[in-house]
C-alpha positions in Angstrom: -33.1 51.7 -68.2 -31.1 51.1 -65.0 -33.5 53.2 -62.9 -36.9 52.1 -64.3 -39.4 50.4 -62.1 -38.0 51.4 -58.8 -40.6 54.0 -58.1 -43.5 51.7 -58.8 -42.0 49.0 -56.4 -41.7 51.5 -53.6 -45.3 52.7 -54.2 -46.5 49.2 -53.8 -44.5 48.9 -50.5 -45.9 52.2 -49.2 -49.4 51.3 -50.1 -49.1 47.9 -48.3 -47.7 49.4 -45.2 -50.3 52.1 -45.2 -53.0 49.5 -45.5 -51.6 47.7 -42.4 -51.9 51.0 -40.5 -48.1 51.6 -40.4 -45.7 54.2 -41.7 -43.0 53.9 -44.3 -40.1 56.4 -44.8 -37.2 56.6 -47.1 -34.3 58.4 -45.5 -31.7 59.3 -48.1 -28.0 59.3 -47.1 -25.7 61.5 -49.2 -23.4 59.2 -51.1 -24.3 56.3 -48.8 -27.5 55.0 -50.3 -30.8 55.1 -48.5 -32.3 53.9 -45.2 -35.8 52.4 -45.2 -37.9 52.7 -42.0 -41.0 50.6 -41.5 -43.1 51.2 -38.4 -45.9 48.6 -38.1 -48.6 48.4 -35.4 -48.6 45.6 -32.8 -51.5 44.0 -34.7 -49.0 43.0 -37.5 -46.9 40.8 -35.3 -46.5 37.5 -33.5 -47.2 38.0 -29.8 -46.9 35.7 -26.9 -50.3 35.5 -25.1 -51.9 33.9 -22.1 -55.2 32.2 -23.0 -57.8 32.6 -20.3 -61.5 31.8 -19.9 -64.0 34.2 -18.4 -67.8 33.8 -18.5 -67.5 30.9 -20.9 -65.5 32.9 -23.4 -61.8 32.4 -24.3 -59.7 35.6 -24.7 -56.0 36.3 -25.0 -53.9 38.6 -22.8 -50.5 39.8 -24.1 -47.7 38.4 -21.8 -45.9 41.8 -21.9 -48.6 43.1 -19.5 -48.6 40.2 -17.0 -46.4 40.2 -14.0 -47.6 37.0 -12.4 -50.6 34.6 -12.2 -52.0 33.4 -8.9 -54.7 31.0 -7.8 -56.7 33.1 -5.3 -59.8 31.6 -3.8 -62.8 33.9 -4.1 -63.3 34.1 -0.4 -59.9 35.9 -0.2 -61.3 38.7 -2.4 -62.7 41.6 -0.4 -65.7 43.5 -1.5 -66.4 47.2 -1.1 -69.6 48.0 -2.9 -69.0 47.3 -6.6 -65.2 47.3 -6.0 -63.0 44.3 -5.0 -59.5 44.0 -3.7 -57.1 41.2 -2.8 -54.4 41.2 -0.1 -51.0 40.0 -1.4 -48.7 40.1 1.6 -47.5 43.7 1.9 -49.8 45.2 -0.8 -53.5 45.4 -1.5 -54.5 45.4 -5.2 -57.8 46.3 -6.9 -59.2 43.4 -8.8 -61.6 43.4 -11.8 -63.7 40.5 -12.9 -63.0 40.0 -16.6 -66.4 38.1 -17.1 -68.3 41.3 -16.1 -66.4 43.3 -18.7 -67.3 40.7 -21.3 -71.0 41.0 -20.4 -71.3 37.8 -18.5 -71.9 37.0 -14.8 -68.9 35.9 -12.8 -68.8 32.2 -12.1 -70.1 31.3 -8.7 -67.5 28.6 -8.0 -64.9 28.8 -5.2 -62.0 28.3 -7.6 -60.5 31.4 -9.1 -57.4 32.6 -11.0 -56.1 36.1 -10.6 -53.7 37.5 -13.1 -51.6 40.5 -11.9 -51.2 43.0 -14.7 -49.1 46.1 -15.0 -51.4 49.0 -15.9 -49.8 52.3 -16.7 -47.2 52.0 -14.0 -49.6 50.5 -11.4 -50.8 47.0 -10.8 -54.2 45.4 -10.7 -55.7 41.9 -10.5 -57.8 40.5 -13.3 -60.0 37.6 -12.1 -60.6 34.9 -14.7 -62.3 31.5 -14.5 -59.4 29.5 -15.8 -56.0 29.9 -17.4 -56.0 27.5 -20.4 -52.5 28.0 -21.8 -49.8 30.1 -23.4 -49.3 30.5 -27.1 -47.5 32.7 -29.7 -50.2 34.0 -32.0 -50.4 36.2 -35.1 -52.5 39.2 -34.3 -54.9 40.5 -36.9 -56.2 44.0 -36.9 -59.9 44.6 -36.2 -62.0 46.2 -38.8 -65.0 48.6 -38.3 -67.0 48.4 -36.1 -64.9 46.1 -33.8 -61.9 48.5 -34.0 -64.0 51.0 -32.0 -64.4 48.7 -29.0 -62.2 50.0 -26.2 -60.0 47.3 -24.6 -59.6 45.1 -27.7 -56.3 45.3 -29.5 -56.8 42.6 -32.2 -57.9 39.0 -32.8 -56.3 35.7 -33.7 -57.5 32.4 -35.0 -56.5 29.3 -32.9 -55.5 26.0 -34.4 -59.0 24.6 -33.8 -60.6 27.5 -35.8 -61.9 29.6 -32.9 -61.5 33.3 -33.1 -60.1 34.8 -30.0 -59.9 38.5 -29.1 -56.8 40.1 -27.6 -57.6 42.1 -24.5 -55.6 45.2 -23.9 -55.6 45.6 -20.1 -54.5 49.3 -20.2 
């Protein structure tokens, strides 16, 4: 008939969107047809990222969180116990060593790159060993048990076959 098969097709769409972790709604309009609303998570998109190295590991930072990148020599970082800050003209920012959060020791060289990230309305510096490039990547969702690690928002596979995790700085 003229209406057969449509329900099965929408069920397949709903199942696929649910599997991706999104939502699917059909919003009927009286005499105007219907509106289809798809809401998909960030992990089902192409995202511009900054590739950085920390502790010998390459990770990706979504560009939407990055305000600027600076080369800050390590001797300009001030230490207060386990905390560090950097003076940037009229403001003093807390800094975090990404290598420590990845379970590695920070490199001992004098060179350093600091990435200024916006974090829930505030700003902080993220110290990395090197900035290796910028790319647009397809983000894949993480499966159990990796999806339980706080600070990871997904993963991507680079052209050379390496798997790189996306760090969520918030």
